[in-house]
N, C-alpha and C positions, 0 to 999 in steps of 0.2 A: 918413111917412118913406120915402125911396127905399131900395130893397133894394140889396145889394151887386151883384147881378146887373145891375140897371139902370145902376149906375155904371160897369160895365165894358163892357157892350154899347153899341154906338154908336147905338142907337135911330134908325136910318135916316139918320144924318147923316155923309156921307163926310168932312166937315171936322173932326169931333170929335177933339180932342187927348186922348190918354190918357197917363198917367205913363209914363216910359221903362221903369220896372221891369215894366210890363205890355206896352208896345209892343214891346220887344225879344223877349220870349218868343213873342208872337203873330207877329212877323216870322219868327222861326226856324221856327215851325210851318208857315208858307207855304213856306219854302225846303225843308223836309223833304218836303212834299207833292209838289213838282215836281222834286226833284233827280234822281231816277232817270231820268225821262223826258228831262230836259234833256241828260244826258250820254250817253244811249243812241244818239241820232241821230249825233253825231260818231264814236262807236265803230263803228257800222254803216258809215258812209260811208268812214271811214279804212280799214276792212278791204277794202271793194270797190275803192277807188282805190289799194290797195297801198302805203299809208303805212307808214313805219318806226315802231317803238314810240315813239321820241322825237316824231315828227310827230303820232302819235295823241294823246299826252299834251298836246301844244301845242294841238290842235284842241279837246280837252276843256276846257282852261283858257280858251280864247277863247270857247267856248260859255257858260261860267259868267260871264265878264267882260261879254260883250255882253248876256246875259240880264239882268244887274243894271242896266246902263246903260239898256236898253230899258224895264225896269220903272220906273225913276226918271222917264223921259220920260213914261210913262203916268200916274204918280201925282202928280208935281209939275206937269208940263205947262209949255208955253211958248206964250203967246198962245192961238190956237185949237187947238194941238196937245196931245193928251193927254186921256184921259177923266176924269182926276182922281178915279179910283176905285181900290180895291185890286185892279187887274188885273195879274197877274203874267205876265211874258213869258218865253218859252223857245223852244228850237229845235223846229221843227215836223216831226212824223212825216209829215204829208201831202205834203211835198215830196220825200220819199225816192224814190218811183217815178219822178219826172221827172229826178232827179239821176243815178241809177245808169246810165241808157243813155249818158251822156256820159263814161264812164270813160276812153275813148281821148283825149278832148279835155283832160281833166285838171281839177283843182279851180279853176284860174284861170278857165275858161269858166263853171263853176257860179257862182262868186262874182260874176263880171261880170254874168251874167244875173240873179242875185238882187238886185244893186244896182239894175238897171233896173226889175225887178219891184217893188221897194220904193218907188221913186219913183212908179210907176204906181198903186200902192195908196194912196199919199199923196193923189193927185189924185182917186181914187174917194171918199175921205173928204171931200175938199174940196167935192165937188158932191153929197154925199149928201142934204142938206136938202131940195132940191126933189122928191126921190123918196122921202122918208121915209114918206109915206102908203102906199107900196106894201109896207111892212113892219109891218102891224098886229099886235096881240098874237097873233092866230091863227097868222100866218106865223112870227113870232119864237118863239112857243111850240113850234111843231112842230120848228123847228131846235134849240132847247134840249133838247127831249124826245129827239130823235134823237142829240144829242151824248151825253146820259146813257146811252141804250141802247147806242150803239156803243162806249162806254168800259167797260161792265160786264165784257166779256170780258177787257179789259186788267187790270181790277182783280182778277179772279179768277186771271189768269195771274201777276200779282205775288204774290198770296196763296199760290200754289203754289210760289213760289220763283223765278219768272222764266222768260221764253221760252227763254233759252239752255239751261236744263235739259232742256226738251222735245226740243231738237235734239241736244245732246251727251250728256246723262245722263238720259234719260227716266225711269229707275227712281227718281231722286231727286225728281222733280217731285211736289208735293203729298204728300210723305212725312210721317210723324208730326211730325218736328221743325218743318217749315215750317208745317203746319196749326196746331200748338200756338202758334207765334209769332204768326201772323196772328189766331188766335182771341183771344189775350191782348190784342193791340192793339184789336181790335174791342170786346171786353167792357169793358176799362178805359176806352176812349174814351166809350162809351155811358153807363157808370156815372157818370163825372164830368160829362158833359154834362147828365144828368138830375138828379143828386143834388148836384152841386157848386154853389157859390155864387160869384158874381163871377168872378174870374180863373180859378178852378178849372174853371168851366164853359166859359169862353171858350177856354181853352188845353187843352181835353179831348183833342184829337187829339195835341198835343205830349206830354201826360202818357201817353197810350196808346202812342205811339211809343217813349218812354223806357222804359216797362215792357217793350215788345217787345224793345228793344235789350238790356235786362238779361237777359231770358230767352234771347235768342240767344247772349249771352256765356256763360251757364251751360251751354248745350247745345254750346258749342264751334263756333258757326256764324259768328263774327265773323272776317273776314279781316284780321288786324292787319298783314299785309304791305303792304296798300294805304296804310296810314298811314306806315309806315317808309320805303317807296319813294318817297313823294311829296316833291317838292322844297319848299324853304322859300319861294322867290320865283320868279315867272315874269313876265317883262316883256311886255306886249302889243305885237306888231309888226304894223303894217298892211301890206296887199298882199304878204303873204309868197309868194303863188302867182301874182302878176302879174295882168295884164289881158288877157283873150282874148275877143273878140266872136264867138260862135257863134250864128248866127241861129236854129237849131232850139231851142237851150237858152233863148234869150230869149223866143221865142214861147210855150214851155211855161210859163216863169215868169210871163208876163203873164196867161196863163189861170189859173194857180194863185193869182195875186193876187186874182182875183175869187172863187175858191173859198174862200180863207182869210178874205176879207172877210165872207162869209156866216157862217163859224164865229165870227169876232170879234163880229159883231152878236149872235149867240147867247150868247156868254160874257158880254158886257156886260149883256145883258138878264137872264141868269140871276143875275148879281151884284146888280143893283138889285132884282130881284124877291125873291131869297133873303135879302138883307141889309137892304134899305130898304123892302121890301114895296110897290114901285111899278115902273112901266115906266121904261126908260131914256129920257132926254131926247134931243132932236135933237143938242144940243151934246155930250153924253157919247158918243153913237154916232159922230158925225162926228170928234170929237177923238180917240176911241179908235182908229178906223180909220187916221187920219193918223199917230198915234203908232206903230201897228203897222207901217206902211210905212216910217217914219223908222227904227225899230228894225231892220228887215230891211236897209235900205240901209246903215246904220251898221255892222251886223254883217258885211255883205259886205266892207266895207273892212278889217275886223279878222278876216278869215278864219273867220267863224262862219256856220253854216247859217241859212237864212231863219227869222225869228222869228215867233211868233204868241202870242196870249193863251192861257193854260193853263186848260183847263176844270176840272181837279181843284181849282184854287184858287177858282174860282167856286163849286164844291160845298162847299169849306171855309167860305166866307163864309156860305152858306146854312145850314150845320150849326151854326156858332158864333154867327151873328147879328152878328158884328163887321165893319162895313163902312167903318171908318176908313181913309182912303187913306194916312195916315201909317204905318200898319202895313205897307202895301205898300212904302212908301219904305224902311223899315228892311230889309225882305226884299231889296230891290234893292241896298242898300248891302252887305248880307251876301254876296250873290252876287258883287258886284264884288271884295270882299275875298278870297273863295274863288278867284276867277280870278287874283288877284295872289299869293295865298299858298296853294298847293296842299295844304299840310298840313291846312288847315281842311276842304277838300273830301274829303280822304282819310278823315277821321273818319266822315263820312256814307257814303262809298263802301264802307267796310269792312263795313257791316251787310248782311245778306241782304235781298233784295227783298220777302220775305214780311213784313218789318216794315212797309213801305209798303203792302203788299197789304191788310192788315187795315183800315187807314185809308181806302184807295182804294175799297173796297166801300161804305163809308159815303158818301164824298164824291161818287162817281159816281151813287149812288142819289139823293142830294140834288139833283143837277143835273136828273135826270129829274123829280123832284118839282116843281122850279121851273118846268120846262116845262109840266107839267100845270096849275100855278097860272096861268101866262100864258094858256094855251089857255082856261081856265075864265072868263077875263075877256071872252071873245067869246060872243055869244048862240049857243047850240047849236041853231040852226035847221037845216033840211034842207040848205041850201047849205053852211054851215060844217062840218056833220057829214060831208058828201061830200068836202070838201077834206081834212079831218082823216083820214077813212078811207082815201082813195086814197093820200095822202102816206105814211101809216104802212104801208100795204100794200106799196107799192113799196120804201120805205126798209128796212123789216124783212125783207120777203120776199126781195129780191135779196141782202141781206147773209147770210141763212140759206142761200140756194141760189145760190152764185156761178156755177155751170154754166149758169144761165138765160141769161147774156149771153156765153157762150163763143164764139158764132158772129158776134158783133158786131165789125166792124172797129175797130181801135184808133185809126186816123188819126194815129199817132205821139204821142198824148197820154195813153197809159195809160188810155183811156176805160173799159175793162172794170173796171179796179181802182177807178176813181172811182165807177162805178155800183154796185159792191158794198160801198162804205163805209157805206151806209145814210143818212148825213147828206146827201150831195150830191143823190141822187135825190129824197129827201123834201123837202129845202129848195127845190130848183128847182121841183119839181112844185107845192108849196104856193104859191110865189111866182107861178107862171104861172096856176094855177087862180084864185087870188084876184084877179089882174089882169084876167082875161078873163070870169069868170063874173059874171052880173048880181047885184047886191046883194040883190035880192028874187026 
């Protein structure tokens, strides 16, 4: 007789239909995992570009609305577009360094460049199949592993209460209240994942976040003002900032489209390996990258920053084992509703980031684990160990010591920052070494 756990977990089938009383909570779980990251990008960009408080709220709402639409494109798909996996889309932190230098040009130039970059990424996905052999488990595993490593700092930053505390009120960062909240989420999530049956195990992160929210309320850490100040309805308005062709911004967006494609390959690989215990197919990778590009282009029309797949949600799939794409569709619909009805988003925005931090530590660690599992599918001979060792050396080494590249010219593309991300140098080096080194 099948256990309750096997009835809820999707046993490696992205098309499995779960009852709505299980699908909706699991979709909410995905939204909670990515919410903070999704709204942080428009907040940062709005501050640098001198937007009014009303304009900042508008950019946040568009970020939620577009993330939802882009997620639905991924999960439901249309013809060859879409991975048809629980890939959750959201605004990308990776694009911030190339957007900020164009403050003088304005957001119209940024969104125009993002639209062109999205179309370019769509065509990258279209032609991926002939070069798919250049991304074996060794290369994709290294990319996934570095995604996990590079996000661990973010997870602990959230657990301490958020990056803004370190800048504005450093004495509050990682204080007793924030650590208590994060530890509560961590312990409760682990307990229900290991001891719970069926839905209690699959929704363990959601249960942990609810427990953390309750503790935050008891400690007086919930900002109820964000709920009361949020509007009831916000209508999406396209091309609010106009169209402005700035060649420099377009060139940088084209370059970043290649970079985010590498990350998307990693996230899709982590999702299939963590949830379905297999490598991603050519169709899933190609469709996912095309959907990534379509989401970015659509977002640019509706005043949203470039979109990408969210790694924390890939970690969530690996932790819960639920790989049903219909759960991702529900998450997308919820994000759309939050974009249209800001009060819903205000409920989540009111909680301290340490609530998400406790869950993020688990999810980001699971991404790294999925990367190790992918790498292990390759024979660990001298060649592959050399590729793995050199890629990790450069990826981890330069992220730990950014000054190592301080004298390298930027060439106008924030090269220094990209080299110190960890993911980019490791991914590119793994790709190049695998392509040029003899198989034996």
